[in-house]
C-alpha positions in Angstrom: 18.4 -136.6 145.0 16.4 -135.5 141.9 15.5 -132.2 143.6 19.1 -131.1 143.6 19.2 -130.7 139.9 18.4 -127.5 138.0 15.9 -127.7 135.2 17.4 -129.2 132.1 17.0 -131.5 129.1 17.8 -135.2 128.9 21.4 -134.5 127.6 22.1 -132.2 130.6 20.6 -134.6 133.0 22.6 -137.5 131.7 25.8 -135.6 131.8 25.2 -134.5 135.4 24.2 -138.1 136.4 27.3 -139.6 134.8 29.5 -137.0 136.5 27.9 -137.6 139.9 28.1 -141.3 139.6 31.6 -141.2 138.0 30.4 -143.2 135.1 32.0 -142.7 131.6 30.0 -142.8 128.4 31.7 -146.1 127.6 30.6 -147.6 131.0 27.1 -146.3 130.6 26.9 -147.8 127.1 28.0 -151.2 128.3 25.5 -151.1 131.2 22.5 -150.3 128.9 23.6 -152.4 125.9 24.5 -149.6 123.6 27.8 -148.3 122.0 30.0 -145.6 123.3 29.6 -143.7 120.0 25.8 -143.8 120.2 25.9 -142.4 123.7 28.5 -139.8 122.6 26.4 -138.7 119.6 23.3 -138.3 121.7 24.9 -136.4 124.6 26.7 -134.1 122.2 23.5 -133.3 120.3 24.7 -134.8 117.0 21.6 -137.0 117.0 18.2 -136.9 118.7 17.8 -140.6 118.4 17.6 -142.6 121.6 15.4 -145.7 122.0 12.7 -146.0 124.6 14.5 -149.2 125.8 17.8 -147.3 126.3 16.0 -144.4 128.1 14.4 -146.9 130.5 17.8 -148.6 131.1 19.5 -145.3 131.7 16.8 -144.4 134.3 17.4 -147.7 136.0 21.2 -147.4 136.1 20.9 -144.0 137.8 17.8 -144.9 139.9 15.8 -141.9 138.6 12.5 -141.7 136.8 12.1 -141.3 133.0 10.2 -138.1 133.8 13.3 -136.8 135.5 15.5 -137.7 132.6 13.2 -136.0 130.2 13.4 -132.8 132.1 10.4 -133.1 134.4 10.5 -133.2 138.1 8.8 -136.6 138.5 9.7 -138.7 141.5 10.9 -142.2 141.0 8.3 -144.7 142.0 
């Protein structure tokens, strides 16, 4: 699954994963214990702030590695 994605940054990867999994920003926020506005600000680039805890939870929701989210090609272990 991860190999199907083009190189990108965390924002691009999150957008692609949300689209593929048909998950809205509001749904993702609920699943990781954040707010929709915090997810929206991060995805839109208005802030660079995302906690390590939220990054780990996002990876778990989409069953991908944190390396993949951060733009690497790491396989989920």
